C-alpha positions in Angstrom: 77.8 -60.8 34.9 76.1 -64.2 34.2 72.8 -62.6 35.2 73.2 -59.7 33.3 73.6 -61.4 30.4 70.6 -63.7 30.9 68.4 -60.4 31.6 69.7 -58.9 28.3 69.2 -61.7 26.3 65.7 -62.0 27.5 64.6 -58.6 26.7 66.3 -59.0 23.2 64.2 -61.7 23.2 60.8 -60.2 24.0 61.7 -57.2 21.6 62.1 -59.7 18.8 58.6 -61.6 19.7 57.0 -57.9 19.9 57.7 -57.4 16.5 57.0 -61.0 15.3 53.6 -60.6 17.3 53.2 -57.3 15.2 53.7 -58.6 12.2 51.6 -61.5 12.7 48.6 -59.4 13.1 49.3 -58.3 9.6 47.1 -60.1 6.9 45.9 -60.0 3.4 42.6 -60.5 4.4 42.8 -57.9 7.3 39.7 -56.2 5.6 38.1 -58.5 3.2 34.7 -58.5 5.9 35.2 -54.9 7.7 35.6 -53.5 3.7 35.0 -55.8 1.4 35.7 -53.2 -1.6 38.8 -51.3 -0.3 40.9 -52.6 -2.7 38.9 -51.4 -5.9 38.0 -47.7 -3.8 42.0 -47.4 -3.5 42.5 -48.7 -7.1 40.2 -46.3 -8.6 41.4 -43.0 -6.9 44.9 -44.0 -8.1 44.3 -44.6 -11.9 42.7 -41.5 -11.8 45.4 -39.3 -10.5 47.7 -40.8 -12.5 46.0 -40.2 -15.8 46.3 -37.0 -14.7 49.9 -36.5 -13.3 51.9 -39.3 -14.8 54.6 -39.0 -12.3 52.3 -38.6 -9.2 52.4 -42.4 -9.1 56.2 -42.4 -8.7 55.4 -40.2 -6.0 52.4 -42.0 -3.8 55.6 -45.0 -3.9 58.0 -42.5 -2.7 55.5 -41.5 0.5 55.3 -45.1 1.6 59.2 -45.5 2.0 59.3 -42.5 3.6 56.3 -43.1 6.2 58.1 -46.7 6.6 61.7 -45.2 7.4 60.6 -43.3 10.3 59.8 -45.1 13.0 58.3 -47.7 11.1 55.1 -47.8 8.7 52.4 -45.6 10.5 51.4 -42.6 8.5 53.4 -40.4 10.5 54.7 -38.3 7.5 50.9 -37.5 6.6 50.5 -35.3 10.0 50.1 -31.7 9.0 52.7 -29.4 11.7 50.7 -27.4 13.8 51.1 -24.4 16.5 51.8 -27.4 19.0 53.1 -30.2 16.7 56.0 -30.1 14.1 55.5 -33.3 11.9 57.7 -34.9 9.5 57.0 -33.1 6.1 59.9 -30.3 6.3 62.6 -32.7 7.4 65.3 -32.1 4.5 65.1 -36.0 2.6 60.8 -34.3 2.7 60.7 -30.4 2.2 60.1 -29.6 -1.2 60.4 -32.8 -2.1 57.8 -35.5 -1.3 54.0 -34.8 -2.7 50.9 -36.2 -3.6 49.2 -35.7 0.0 46.3 -34.0 -1.8 45.9 -38.0 -3.6 45.9 -39.4 -0.8 43.5 -37.1 1.0 41.1 -38.4 -2.1 41.4 -42.1 -1.3 41.1 -41.2 2.3 38.0 -39.9 1.5 36.1 -42.4 -1.0 37.5 -44.8 1.6 35.5 -43.2 4.8 32.8 -43.3 2.6 32.7 -46.8 1.6 34.0 -48.0 5.6 33.9 -44.9 8.0 36.2 -45.4 10.6 37.9 -48.7 9.7 40.6 -48.3 7.5 44.4 -47.0 8.7 46.0 -44.4 6.4 48.9 -46.2 6.9 47.3 -48.7 5.0 46.2 -46.8 2.4 49.7 -45.6 2.2 50.6 -49.5 1.6 47.7 -50.2 -1.0 48.8 -46.6 -2.8 52.3 -47.8 -3.4 51.7 -50.9 -4.8 48.7 -50.1 -7.4 50.9 -47.3 -8.4 53.9 -50.3 -9.3 51.1 -51.7 -10.9 49.4 -49.3 -12.9 53.3 -48.3 -14.7 53.5 -52.0 -15.6 55.5 -53.2 -12.6 54.8 -56.2 -10.7 52.3 -57.1 -8.4 52.0 -58.3 -4.7 49.7 -59.2 -1.9 49.3 -56.5 0.0 49.6 -57.2 4.1 47.0 -54.9 6.3 45.9 -53.9 9.5 48.7 -51.2 10.5 47.4 -48.4 12.6 47.8 -44.7 12.8 50.4 -43.4 15.1 49.4 -40.3 17.0 53.1 -38.7 16.9 55.7 -38.0 14.1 59.7 -37.5 14.7 61.2 -34.4 12.6 64.9 -35.8 13.8 64.4 -39.5 13.4 62.9 -38.3 9.4 66.6 -36.3 9.5 68.5 -38.9 10.3 66.8 -42.2 9.1 65.9 -41.6 5.5 69.0 -41.6 3.7 70.1 -38.6 1.1 70.8 -38.4 -2.3 74.3 -37.7 -1.7 74.8 -41.3 0.4 77.9 -43.6 0.0 77.2 -47.0 -0.4 78.4 -48.1 3.1 75.9 -45.4 4.3 72.7 -46.6 2.3 73.9 -50.4 3.4 73.8 -49.2 6.6 70.2 -47.2 6.9 68.6 -50.3 5.4 70.1 -52.7 7.5 69.0 -50.3 10.5 65.5 -51.2 9.4 65.7 -55.1 8.9 66.7 -54.7 5.2 69.7 -56.7 3.4 71.2 -55.4 0.8 69.7 -57.0 -1.5 66.3 -55.5 -0.5 68.2 -52.0 -0.8 69.2 -52.3 -4.4 65.6 -53.5 -5.4 64.0 -51.1 -3.8 66.8 -48.7 -5.3 65.0 -49.8 -8.5 61.5 -47.8 -7.8 63.9 -45.1 -9.1 62.9 -46.5 -12.7 59.9 -43.9 -12.4 59.6 -40.5 -11.0 61.9 -37.3 -11.5 64.1 -35.6 -8.7 65.1 -31.7 -8.5 67.9 -29.9 -9.3 69.5 -30.0 -6.1 69.6 -33.2 -5.7 71.4 -34.4 -8.6 73.2 -31.2 -8.9 76.8 -32.2 -7.1 76.5 -35.5 -8.9 76.9 -34.2 -12.5 79.6 -31.7 -11.1 81.6 -33.0 -9.2 81.8 -36.8 -9.4 84.0 -39.0 -11.9 82.0 -41.3 -12.6 79.1 -39.7 -14.5 78.3 -40.1 -18.3 80.0 -37.2 -20.5 76.9 -37.0 -22.7 74.4 -37.1 -19.5 76.5 -34.8 -17.1 76.2 -32.5 -20.1 72.5 -32.5 -20.8 71.5 -32.0 -17.5 74.2 -29.1 -16.6 72.1 -27.5 -19.4 69.0 -27.4 -17.0 70.9 -27.3 -14.0 73.6 -24.4 -13.0 76.1 -24.9 -10.8 75.2 -22.0 -9.0 73.2 -22.8 -6.1 69.5 -21.1 -6.3 69.9 -20.8 -10.0 67.3 -24.0 -11.6 66.6 -25.7 -8.5 63.4 -27.0 -8.4 64.1 -27.9 -12.2 63.5 -31.9 -12.4 64.9 -34.9 -14.8 63.8 -38.1 -15.1 65.1 -40.7 -12.6 65.4 -42.9 -15.5 66.2 -41.3 -18.7 64.7 -44.0 -20.8 61.6 -45.0 -19.5 60.9 -42.0 -17.1 56.9 -43.0 -16.7 56.8 -47.3 -17.2 58.5 -49.9 -14.3 61.1 -52.3 -15.3 64.5 -52.5 -14.8 66.3 -49.9 -17.9 67.3 -48.5 -14.4 70.0 -50.7 -13.7 71.5 -50.6 -17.2 71.6 -47.0 -17.0 73.8 -47.4 -13.6 76.0 -49.9 -15.9 76.5 -47.1 -18.7 77.5 -44.6 -15.1 73.9 -42.8 -16.1 72.6 -43.0 -12.5 70.7 -39.2 -12.3 71.6 -39.1 -8.7 75.2 -39.9 -6.0 73.7 -42.4 -4.1 71.9 -44.2 -7.5 75.6 -44.8 -9.3 77.0 -45.7 -5.8 75.1 -49.2 -6.4 77.3 -49.6 -9.6 80.8 -48.2 -8.8 83.3 -51.2 -8.1 81.3 -52.0 -5.1 79.6 -55.3 -3.4 76.5 -54.7 -5.1 77.6 -54.4 -9.0 77.3 -57.9 -9.7 73.6 -57.7 -8.3 73.1 -54.3 -10.3 74.6 -56.0 -13.5 72.2 -59.0 -13.2 68.6 -56.8 -12.8 70.2 -55.1 -15.6 69.7 -58.1 -17.5 67.1 -60.3 -16.2 63.7 -58.1 -15.4 61.9 -61.1 -13.8 64.3 -61.3 -11.2 64.1 -57.9 -10.7 60.3 -57.7 -10.6 59.9 -60.6 -7.6 63.1 -59.3 -5.8 61.2 -55.8 -5.7 58.2 -57.2 -4.6 59.2 -59.5 -1.8 61.6 -56.4 -0.4 58.1 -54.0 -1.0 56.3 -56.5 1.6 59.3 -56.6 4.1 59.3 -53.3 4.0 55.8 -52.8 5.0 56.7 -54.9 8.1 58.8 -52.2 9.9 57.4 -51.6 13.0 53.6 -51.6 12.5 51.3 -50.7 14.7 48.6 -53.2 15.8 46.3 -54.3 17.7 44.9 -51.7 20.0 48.0 -49.2 19.3 47.9 -45.7 17.7 44.4 -44.9 16.0 42.3 -45.0 12.8 42.5 -41.5 11.8 39.5 -39.6 10.4 41.7 -37.3 8.8 45.1 -38.2 7.0 46.8 -35.0 8.1 45.5 -34.7 11.6 45.6 -37.1 15.2 42.0 -37.5 16.1 
């Protein structure tokens, strides 16, 4: 029995050391010599994209989240389906929802011109997420780099790991904890919903069936999102009804006023363990910004491929 426990303990330590080693290989200066103009190259394309479509930055930020939550930040979300390969784009949390792949293509093309075969698509997603937040007026953080791209994807993992908009608080806490993210990280990262929009299919049940919804919000959203499925499914509404294209803390004020658009949003302020943190973020934008930046760095550390693992894709949509 003692021997078995020792073996289990040793295996656990090896796993922890492996994770620590992978994360240690990520560095904010990873491409300083091999691609010195990387950041300016990426930012230029992101700025252009957001100037043309103010919503797209939120979509790019979401790509990073949905990528990292499925077997780590490895660019697997970007892979297209083929006759012999099924990617993650058709998973329930992604289908008719994730967007911005064309912008990633443009960024990759620009980066390849500057530094052929050097920068991974996984790292491009990490930089793009940060740049989008900054362009919206949110916090800046140093992005750790050195991830490599996966040669695989998992539809089932995407369906199981990404929290749906119908999630209750306990499910949200559990899903984030499974990725090594604390409850504080989860609430801070949910603040990304200060920008962007959601489809009627994501908030229909909340505005018709939940009790903890501001009446004026429910009335306004019902006019754009009929109760009947199949009617207005793709109609959009802002996740933050006050400043949907500015990265600020108004999202949390909305939750305190029961004006969260999604069921999962309002769960963060519904008589549970996260109420006090939501209230604090609602009046302390500095704390929210600091916690959000720290959580983004932490999320970016989820199971990266480094060293000789994976590959550097030439085309983000396909394995080399």
